[in-house]
C-alpha positions as CSV (number, residue, x, y, z in Angstrom):
1,X,-8.9,-14.0,2.3
2,X,-8.9,-10.2,2.1
3,X,-10.7,-8.3,-0.6
4,X,-8.1,-6.8,-3.0
5,X,-8.7,-3.3,-4.4
6,X,-6.4,-1.9,-7.0
7,X,-5.9,1.9,-7.2
8,X,-7.4,3.0,-10.6
9,X,-4.1,4.7,-11.4
10,X,-0.7,3.3,-10.5
11,X,1.1,5.6,-8.2
12,X,4.6,6.0,-6.6
13,X,4.4,5.8,-2.8
14,X,4.1,9.2,-1.3
15,X,1.9,10.9,1.4
16,X,-0.8,11.8,-1.1
17,X,-1.0,8.3,-2.7
18,X,-0.9,6.6,0.8
19,X,-3.8,8.8,2.0
20,X,-5.7,8.0,-1.2
21,X,-5.2,4.3,-0.6
22,X,-6.4,4.6,3.0
23,X,-9.6,6.4,1.7
24,X,-10.2,3.5,-0.7
25,X,-9.5,1.0,2.1
26,X,-12.4,2.3,4.1
27,X,-11.0,0.8,7.3
28,X,-8.0,1.5,9.6
29,X,-4.7,0.6,7.9
30,X,-2.8,-2.1,9.8
31,X,0.3,-2.7,7.7
32,X,2.1,-1.1,4.7
33,X,4.0,-3.7,2.6
34,X,6.4,-2.2,0.1
35,X,8.8,-3.4,-2.6
36,X,12.5,-2.8,-1.7
37,X,12.5,0.2,-4.1
38,X,9.7,1.8,-2.0
39,X,11.3,1.3,1.4
40,X,10.5,4.6,3.1
41,X,8.8,5.6,6.3
42,X,5.8,7.6,5.3
43,X,3.0,6.2,7.4
44,X,2.1,5.8,11.1
45,X,1.5,2.2,10.5
46,X,4.1,-0.7,10.6
47,X,6.0,-1.0,7.3
48,X,7.5,-4.2,6.0
49,X,9.6,-4.7,2.9
50,X,8.1,-7.6,0.9
51,X,10.5,-9.0,-1.8
52,X,7.6,-10.9,-3.4
53,X,6.1,-7.6,-4.6
54,X,7.0,-6.3,-8.1
55,X,9.3,-3.3,-8.5
56,X,7.8,0.0,-7.1
57,X,4.6,-1.7,-5.9
58,X,3.1,-1.3,-2.4
59,X,0.0,-2.6,-0.5
60,X,-1.9,-1.0,2.4
61,X,-3.6,-3.7,4.5
62,X,-6.6,-3.4,6.7
63,X,-8.5,-6.1,8.6
64,X,-10.6,-7.3,5.7
65,X,-9.3,-5.4,2.7
66,X,-6.1,-4.4,1.0
67,X,-5.4,-1.6,-1.5
68,X,-2.5,-1.9,-3.8
69,X,-0.6,-0.1,-6.5
70,X,1.8,-1.6,-9.0
71,X,3.9,1.6,-8.8
72,X,4.3,4.4,-11.3
């Protein structure tokens, strides 16, 4: 099971918030999971729409951790 880290402030998915999440991840991102409302190509990592996520939320996954935001 991966360690889950929540961003201290919920944020819409944009380049700045993605970079912030990667800094918090502290390892290479492997996958970006997004809610259908956040379906956009902003990262050089595979992106997958995950309908189980709440509206406007997103998750950056690494090998052992994941950083998430419940949206903004």
